[in-house]
C-alpha positions as MATLAB code, in Angstrom:
seq = 'MIDSMSRYQLSVLRRGKNGDTLGLRPLLQLAPQPDDRFHTVAANERIDQIAANYLGNAKWWWVICDINDIFYPLELQTGTVLRIPSTSTINMALEH';
ca = [
      46.851  -41.730   65.929;
      50.590  -41.696   65.420;
      52.294  -38.560   66.745;
      53.981  -36.398   64.103;
      57.305  -36.702   65.950;
      57.142  -40.510   66.111;
      59.563  -42.671   64.148;
      56.410  -44.430   62.901;
      54.857  -41.284   61.398;
      55.185  -42.649   57.866;
      53.693  -46.006   58.796;
      50.223  -47.424   58.376;
      48.628  -48.366   61.696;
      45.773  -50.847   61.598;
      43.351  -51.273   64.472;
      40.535  -53.752   64.987;
      36.973  -52.768   65.932;
      37.822  -53.131   69.611;
      40.852  -50.824   69.295;
      43.531  -53.529   69.333;
      46.515  -52.856   67.111;
      46.537  -55.284   64.192;
      49.792  -54.291   62.580;
      52.211  -51.616   61.528;
      54.152  -51.287   58.293;
      55.821  -48.517   56.287;
      53.470  -46.616   53.981;
      54.339  -47.206   50.330;
      54.546  -43.829   48.632;
      55.120  -43.745   44.883;
      55.267  -40.628   42.752;
      53.121  -40.730   39.606;
      54.890  -42.465   36.718;
      54.287  -42.402   32.950;
      53.392  -46.108   32.990;
      50.711  -45.754   35.677;
      47.300  -47.043   34.681;
      43.901  -45.848   35.826;
      40.840  -47.896   36.676;
      37.281  -46.776   37.396;
      35.681  -48.999   40.028;
      32.580  -50.848   38.843;
      29.689  -51.996   41.045;
      30.558  -54.946   43.323;
      34.228  -54.837   42.376;
      36.787  -55.670   45.067;
      40.269  -54.250   45.495;
      41.851  -57.723   45.444;
      40.203  -58.451   42.094;
      41.541  -55.188   40.687;
      45.037  -56.018   41.980;
      44.885  -59.468   40.385;
      43.755  -58.019   37.039;
      46.329  -55.221   36.830;
      49.245  -56.485   38.922;
      48.881  -60.232   38.505;
      48.711  -60.736   42.267;
      45.620  -60.268   44.437;
      47.880  -59.985   47.492;
      49.095  -56.578   46.258;
      45.696  -54.992   47.019;
      47.383  -52.939   49.757;
      49.631  -51.250   47.169;
      46.584  -49.839   45.385;
      45.191  -48.728   48.746;
      48.419  -46.942   49.732;
      48.811  -45.208   46.373;
      45.192  -44.011   46.390;
      44.975  -43.187   50.110;
      42.260  -45.776   50.754;
      42.009  -46.744   54.407;
      38.930  -48.996   54.300;
      39.101  -51.032   51.056;
      35.860  -52.853   51.870;
      34.051  -49.544   51.370;
      35.364  -48.992   47.840;
      32.937  -46.673   46.054;
      31.635  -47.334   42.544;
      33.008  -44.707   40.165;
      36.211  -44.111   42.113;
      39.188  -43.699   39.776;
      42.250  -45.578   41.018;
      45.850  -44.972   40.023;
      47.637  -48.294   39.590;
      51.430  -48.358   39.327;
      53.264  -50.870   37.171;
      54.674  -54.020   38.720;
      58.203  -52.861   37.867;
      57.653  -49.614   39.790;
      56.298  -51.560   42.768;
      59.189  -54.031   42.711;
      61.756  -51.214   42.645;
      60.068  -49.493   45.590;
      59.864  -52.687   47.648;
      63.544  -53.481   47.089;
      64.642  -50.281   48.833;
];
């Protein structure tokens, strides 16, 4: 766990099953926007597929995870409603 006084407190820390640190990056936090879309997860749907469908890039799966506070995307539950920001909102956030 990252200490609340750490300079990394707003980062996402990833650890492997054996406890090794896999990576660290800033958490993408986006306020709700009028052009946000919503998606209800269907059975056997994957987060990368959803990212490809809505954002045009499967590699942006992590954006959907950050926005919806999903830590383990492989355990995505059927019926979960996801907020999906627009690509323009994402691009503006990533430029800063």
